[in-house]
C-alpha positions in Angstrom: -8.6 -1.4 -11.2 -7.0 -4.5 -12.6 -4.1 -6.2 -10.9 -0.4 -5.1 -12.2 1.9 -7.9 -13.6 5.6 -7.8 -13.8 6.7 -5.0 -16.5 3.4 -3.1 -16.4 3.0 0.6 -15.9 1.7 2.3 -13.0 -1.6 4.1 -13.9 -2.2 7.6 -13.1 -3.4 8.0 -9.7 -4.2 10.8 -6.9 -4.0 9.8 -3.4 -5.0 11.8 -0.4 -2.3 12.2 2.3 -2.9 11.9 6.0 -1.8 15.5 5.5 -3.1 18.6 3.6 -1.7 17.5 0.2 -2.0 14.8 -2.5 0.4 12.6 -3.9 0.2 12.0 -7.5 1.6 8.6 -9.0 3.7 7.9 -10.8 4.7 11.6 -11.2 6.0 11.6 -7.6 8.3 8.5 -8.2 11.8 9.8 -9.2 13.4 6.3 -10.0 12.9 3.9 -12.7 11.8 1.2 -9.8 9.9 1.6 -6.8 7.9 -0.4 -4.3 4.3 1.0 -3.2 2.9 -0.4 -0.1 -0.8 0.6 0.5 -1.5 0.1 4.2 -5.2 0.6 5.1 -4.7 1.4 8.7 -7.5 0.7 11.3 -11.0 0.5 10.7 
C-alpha cells in the first residue's frame, strides 16, 4: 500500500480486531476527519 498524502481518501480495508469482529474502514468512521493509529503491539 502506498503512503497517503494530505487530501487522499482512505482505501477500503478490513481489519481483524482483538475481539471477534472485524472493523471496515472507512465505513466505520462517522465523521469527515479522523486520525487512525496502527500499533503493532509486542512481537
